[in-house]
BAFI-3210 file (N, C-alpha, C; in Angstrom, 3 decimals, decimal comma, padded with zeros to 6 digits):
// residues 150
n [1|2|3|4|5|6|7|8|9|10|11|12|13|14|15|16|17|18|19|20|21|22|23|24|25|26|27|28|29|30|31|32|33|34|35|36|37|38|39|40|41|42|43|44|45|46|47|48|49|50|51|52|53|54|55|56|57|58|59|60|61|62|63|64|65|66|67|68|69|70|71|72|73|74|75|76|77|78|79|80|81|82|83|84|85|86|87|88|89|90|91|92|93|94|95|96|97|98|99|100|101|102|103|104|105|106|107|108|109|110|111|112|113|114|115|116|117|118|119|120|121|122|123|124|125|126|127|128|129|130|131|132|133|134|135|136|137|138|139|140|141|142|143|144|145|146|147|148|149|150]
n.u [000,808|001,934|003,905|002,318|001,055|003,277|004,069|001,836|001,959|004,445|003,820|001,742|003,173|005,024|003,291|002,139|004,370|005,288|003,108|003,101|005,526|005,018|003,048|004,309|006,389|009,617|009,710|007,446|003,899|002,800|004,642|006,531|009,836|011,589|014,029|016,204|017,755|017,736|016,441|018,089|017,857|016,975|018,569|016,930|015,626|017,550|018,997|020,287|023,746|024,940|025,974|029,349|031,273|032,791|031,396|028,945|029,704|030,857|028,580|027,198|028,978|029,106|026,895|027,538|029,973|029,135|027,308|028,870|031,007|033,735|037,330|039,935|041,611|039,994|037,898|039,135|039,634|037,015|035,913|037,557|037,073|034,282|034,120|035,475|033,773|031,312|031,944|032,390|029,787|028,491|029,733|028,703|026,018|026,200|026,833|024,439|023,327|021,419|018,635|018,845|021,555|022,686|021,820|023,204|025,861|025,821|025,383|027,776|029,598|028,722|029,329|032,153|032,742|031,781|033,524|035,966|035,516|035,111|037,643|038,988|037,834|037,130|035,396|032,968|032,338|032,077|029,840|028,002|027,982|026,817|024,312|023,433|023,229|021,153|018,989|018,656|016,610|014,985|014,851|011,802|010,375|008,789|005,621|004,476|001,678|-000,993|-002,573|-005,980|-008,198|-010,331]
n.v [-001,186|001,246|001,515|001,754|004,211|005,883|005,442|006,422|009,088|009,908|009,546|011,411|013,763|013,731|014,031|016,540|018,304|017,883|018,800|021,489|022,273|022,000|023,896|026,289|026,908|027,844|029,826|031,477|031,803|031,651|030,551|032,174|033,290|034,795|037,006|037,497|039,646|043,107|045,003|047,338|050,566|050,311|050,492|052,056|053,579|055,156|058,390|059,944|060,716|064,079|065,681|066,299|069,246|068,707|066,518|067,697|069,532|067,771|066,455|068,427|069,193|067,681|068,666|071,373|071,259|070,150|072,101|074,442|073,630|073,018|072,961|070,757|072,324|074,563|073,229|072,379|074,853|075,881|073,848|073,884|076,474|076,408|074,382|075,609|077,807|076,588|075,127|077,246|078,257|076,133|076,183|078,593|077,877|076,123|077,868|079,192|081,888|084,948|085,543|087,904|088,631|086,279|086,299|088,529|087,624|085,422|086,791|088,242|086,127|085,105|087,205|087,258|084,681|084,842|086,819|085,464|083,340|084,780|085,760|083,399|082,202|082,398|085,228|084,644|082,076|082,541|084,237|082,384|080,633|082,285|082,558|079,918|079,653|081,449|080,325|077,931|075,481|075,829|073,958|072,902|073,430|071,180|071,695|071,524|069,747|071,050|069,899|069,545|070,747|068,642]
n.w [000,000|000,829|-001,107|-003,365|-002,965|-003,007|-005,640|-007,073|-006,239|-007,348|-010,075|-010,349|-009,731|-011,847|-014,070|-013,538|-013,524|-016,134|-017,600|-016,820|-017,875|-020,603|-020,895|-020,299|-022,259|-023,117|-021,205|-021,014|-021,196|-023,796|-025,478|-026,673|-026,829|-024,203|-022,976|-020,196|-020,325|-020,484|-023,167|-025,174|-026,821|-030,252|-033,508|-035,094|-033,239|-032,088|-032,087|-034,987|-035,408|-035,401|-038,420|-039,464|-040,342|-042,616|-043,685|-044,312|-046,290|-048,166|-048,932|-050,336|-052,342|-054,900|-056,382|-056,561|-057,947|-060,366|-061,290|-061,446|-062,958|-062,111|-062,017|-060,689|-058,947|-058,385|-057,172|-054,794|-053,592|-053,220|-051,630|-049,284|-048,358|-047,903|-045,937|-043,841|-043,185|-042,708|-040,458|-038,669|-038,538|-037,323|-034,837|-033,911|-033,635|-031,508|-029,461|-029,030|-029,237|-028,753|-030,966|-032,692|-032,501|-033,440|-036,102|-037,060|-036,800|-038,565|-040,962|-041,133|-041,429|-043,873|-045,611|-045,374|-046,321|-048,963|-049,945|-049,788|-051,542|-053,894|-054,321|-054,860|-057,088|-060,632|-062,084|-063,529|-062,625|-059,931|-059,919|-060,913|-058,752|-056,773|-057,952|-057,813|-055,046|-054,476|-055,841|-054,621|-053,222|-050,112|-047,121|-045,789|-042,662|-040,522|-039,218|-035,923|-034,853|-033,060|-030,167|-029,803|-027,320|-025,743]
ca.u [000,000|002,808|004,559|001,297|000,869|004,487|004,034|000,819|002,474|005,461|003,139|001,058|004,202|005,554|002,285|001,963|005,541|005,318|002,062|003,559|006,589|004,394|002,283|005,194|007,546|010,548|009,638|006,186|002,690|002,437|005,706|007,509|011,029|011,935|015,341|016,299|018,587|016,915|016,752|018,407|017,218|017,440|019,199|015,899|015,214|018,634|019,089|021,508|024,742|024,979|027,028|030,462|031,348|033,294|030,319|027,949|030,267|030,977|027,226|026,793|029,993|028,822|025,969|028,277|030,953|028,405|026,698|029,898|032,019|034,997|038,497|040,366|042,103|038,834|037,164|039,840|039,417|035,621|035,694|038,214|036,357|032,983|034,337|035,856|032,642|030,283|032,415|032,131|028,339|028,165|030,182|027,725|024,808|026,479|026,802|023,025|023,180|020,066|018,360|019,363|023,013|022,985|021,618|024,332|027,059|025,656|025,590|029,214|030,248|028,350|030,107|033,538|032,795|031,638|034,757|037,010|035,196|035,315|039,090|039,519|037,175|036,926|034,174|031,753|032,012|031,603|028,452|027,197|027,842|025,807|023,030|023,080|022,820|019,848|017,944|018,646|015,390|015,227|014,088|010,665|010,265|007,479|004,930|003,911|000,236|-001,439|-003,656|-007,178|-008,748|-011,669]
ca.v [000,000|002,393|001,638|002,209|005,651|006,544|005,346|007,376|010,437|010,175|009,676|012,711|014,795|013,705|014,584|017,966|019,053|017,787|019,709|022,871|022,541|022,164|025,135|027,439|026,646|028,961|030,836|032,178|031,049|031,530|029,922|033,119|033,305|036,062|036,982|038,266|040,811|044,212|045,428|048,753|051,138|049,753|051,478|052,975|054,461|056,050|059,599|059,933|061,684|065,242|065,631|067,230|070,252|068,044|065,701|068,599|070,065|066,657|066,167|069,487|069,443|067,191|069,577|072,611|070,951|069,960|073,361|075,445|073,002|073,386|072,100|070,252|073,402|075,337|072,360|072,433|076,189|075,972|072,906|074,356|077,671|076,005|073,650|076,601|078,626|075,705|074,844|078,437|078,330|075,105|076,693|079,604|077,182|075,573|078,974|079,545|083,315|085,456|085,522|089,070|088,511|085,134|086,747|089,405|086,802|084,672|087,721|088,511|084,933|085,002|088,212|086,788|083,511|085,312|087,514|084,460|082,613|085,695|085,834|082,125|081,721|083,382|085,997|083,988|080,946|083,115|084,665|081,171|080,150|083,123|082,189|078,621|079,880|082,127|079,449|076,674|075,349|075,728|072,893|073,377|072,843|070,598|072,350|070,589|069,864|071,329|069,035|070,305|070,389|068,047]
ca.w [000,000|000,908|-002,404|-004,312|-002,724|-003,515|-007,091|-007,539|-005,989|-008,358|-011,362|-010,302|-009,803|-013,209|-014,979|-013,267|-013,999|-017,586|-018,084|-016,621|-018,834|-021,919|-020,909|-020,224|-023,100|-023,278|-020,168|-020,849|-021,445|-025,199|-026,232|-027,216|-026,000|-023,577|-022,353|-018,960|-020,610|-020,967|-024,529|-025,341|-028,013|-031,519|-034,395|-035,577|-032,154|-031,731|-032,902|-035,795|-034,970|-036,292|-039,429|-039,285|-041,401|-043,819|-044,247|-044,900|-047,530|-049,104|-049,416|-051,282|-053,377|-056,264|-057,052|-056,847|-058,996|-061,623|-061,723|-061,756|-063,821|-061,482|-062,196|-059,372|-058,084|-057,929|-056,233|-053,517|-053,022|-052,777|-050,532|-048,062|-047,901|-047,354|-044,677|-042,832|-042,749|-042,134|-039,102|-037,852|-038,306|-036,331|-033,544|-033,495|-033,186|-030,188|-028,497|-028,827|-028,971|-028,981|-032,411|-033,414|-032,525|-034,309|-037,485|-037,388|-036,961|-039,811|-042,072|-041,208|-041,986|-045,283|-046,334|-045,413|-047,203|-050,338|-050,329|-049,994|-052,776|-055,019|-054,546|-055,319|-058,301|-061,707|-061,869|-064,044|-061,750|-058,672|-060,154|-061,014|-057,374|-056,118|-058,547|-057,242|-053,659|-054,462|-056,371|-053,888|-052,438|-048,682|-046,485|-045,018|-041,332|-040,255|-038,119|-034,964|-034,732|-031,716|-029,733|-029,443|-026,011|-025,891]
c.u [000,868|003,509|003,586|001,082|002,079|004,494|003,014|001,295|003,520|004,831|002,428|002,059|004,778|004,576|002,120|003,156|005,635|004,283|002,464|004,649|006,002|003,660|003,187|006,490|008,343|010,280|008,357|005,041|002,413|003,568|006,698|008,695|011,280|013,307|015,300|017,116|017,693|017,383|017,001|017,704|017,815|018,026|018,171|015,495|016,299|018,656|020,376|022,477|024,743|026,179|028,127|030,461|031,822|032,201|029,262|028,446|030,404|029,625|026,792|027,733|029,645|027,895|026,691|029,252|030,265|027,879|027,752|030,972|033,423|036,109|038,989|040,887|040,943|037,987|037,800|039,620|038,009|035,390|036,314|037,510|035,030|033,137|034,633|034,627|031,462|030,659|032,144|030,635|027,896|028,582|029,228|026,437|025,004|026,403|025,383|022,857|021,732|019,862|018,945|020,876|023,438|022,862|022,774|025,605|026,994|025,891|027,079|029,951|029,946|029,163|031,571|033,699|032,704|032,902|035,873|036,768|035,429|036,800|039,639|038,933|037,166|035,543|032,912|031,356|031,528|030,152|027,515|026,970|026,780|024,411|022,533|022,582|021,437|018,722|017,851|017,359|015,723|014,329|012,963|010,650|008,860|006,867|004,352|002,416|-000,126|-002,605|-004,834|-007,674|-010,146|-012,173]
c.v [001,274|002,617|002,144|003,724|006,424|006,556|006,327|008,824|010,816|010,360|011,030|013,859|014,885|014,355|016,090|018,771|019,012|018,729|021,169|023,233|022,762|023,492|026,368|027,176|027,938|030,111|031,632|031,363|030,787|030,992|030,873|033,191|034,705|035,929|037,824|039,527|041,936|044,673|046,927|049,296|050,539|050,870|052,491|053,970|055,458|057,258|059,553|061,013|062,874|065,148|066,632|068,212|069,620|067,216|066,566|069,115|068,955|066,276|067,172|069,652|068,887|068,122|070,867|072,386|070,828|071,291|074,366|074,932|073,388|072,420|071,684|071,343|074,212|074,524|072,430|073,772|076,294|075,072|073,422|075,587|077,292|075,265|074,628|077,354|077,795|075,367|076,032|078,586|077,305|075,547|077,758|078,949|076,605|076,654|079,408|081,002|083,728|085,638|086,693|088,990|087,379|085,529|087,638|088,600|085,977|085,563|088,049|087,330|084,785|085,984|087,768|085,595|083,938|086,024|086,517|083,662|083,490|085,800|084,542|081,614|082,800|084,030|085,285|082,791|081,433|083,572|083,464|080,558|080,949|082,798|080,865|078,790|080,535|081,201|078,114|076,576|075,153|074,645|073,503|072,671|072,309|071,310|071,285|070,833|070,099|070,418|069,898|069,823|069,846|067,443]
c.w [000,000|-000,435|-003,459|-004,177|-003,260|-005,042|-007,675|-007,351|-007,042|-009,741|-011,441|-010,461|-011,219|-014,183|-014,784|-013,799|-015,512|-018,201|-017,934|-017,616|-020,221|-021,997|-020,962|-020,988|-023,251|-022,321|-020,099|-021,408|-022,919|-026,067|-026,869|-026,264|-025,472|-022,964|-021,092|-019,169|-021,112|-022,339|-024,554|-026,564|-029,280|-032,379|-034,886|-034,499|-031,775|-032,661|-033,726|-035,292|-035,923|-037,228|-039,088|-040,453|-042,710|-044,497|-044,921|-046,244|-048,575|-049,695|-050,487|-052,467|-054,757|-057,045|-057,445|-057,993|-060,350|-062,160|-062,178|-062,713|-063,337|-061,850|-060,795|-058,423|-057,517|-056,948|-054,850|-052,824|-052,442|-051,566|-049,234|-047,487|-047,250|-046,031|-043,547|-042,296|-042,229|-040,698|-038,177|-037,558|-037,261|-034,926|-033,018|-032,987|-031,790|-029,126|-028,146|-028,389|-029,166|-030,486|-033,201|-033,564|-033,465|-035,771|-037,931|-037,641|-038,245|-041,027|-042,246|-041,841|-043,471|-046,114|-046,454|-046,358|-048,663|-050,821|-050,613|-051,272|-054,008|-055,354|-055,152|-056,613|-059,377|-061,542|-062,347|-063,163|-060,389|-058,804|-060,280|-059,624|-056,629|-056,640|-057,975|-055,807|-053,571|-054,883|-055,645|-053,066|-050,962|-048,107|-045,669|-043,678|-041,153|-039,061|-037,209|-034,865|-033,273|-031,379|-029,307|-028,099|-026,222|-024,612]
res [x|x|x|x|x|x|x|x|x|x|x|x|x|x|x|x|x|x|x|x|x|x|x|x|x|x|x|x|x|x|x|x|x|x|x|x|x|x|x|x|x|x|x|x|x|x|x|x|x|x|x|x|x|x|x|x|x|x|x|x|x|x|x|x|x|x|x|x|x|x|x|x|x|x|x|x|x|x|x|x|x|x|x|x|x|x|x|x|x|x|x|x|x|x|x|x|x|x|x|x|x|x|x|x|x|x|x|x|x|x|x|x|x|x|x|x|x|x|x|x|x|x|x|x|x|x|x|x|x|x|x|x|x|x|x|x|x|x|x|x|x|x|x|x|x|x|x|x|x|x]
***
């Protein structure tokens, strides 16, 4: 009798644990695997790193080279000048000056950049560069939608 009770108890224990294991496969009730390691932000969730001055200029240079038909020397002059002044603009953005002061500083940098480009390029290519700058489409900022009170 004692052996029968032990045998029934072991059979019951085996069936219960086997049933629980089948029900909770891979650690949860529905069979999906979960890890104990917390998940960090994925690549899509991470903010992209801001571009450097060289990257910004390298991104714009093919269009400038094509439009102005620059030779290698002129390309080097334009690229070095643009990198220099894009870097200065980025430094101004980091300072976060008041808007009026920022506008004045940007205007000063634009005048200096134009003077340096005028000295390094032939007049017709410089005028073509100014034309390209005036006709360049500006990026539109997305307006944030205001939530209505309801």
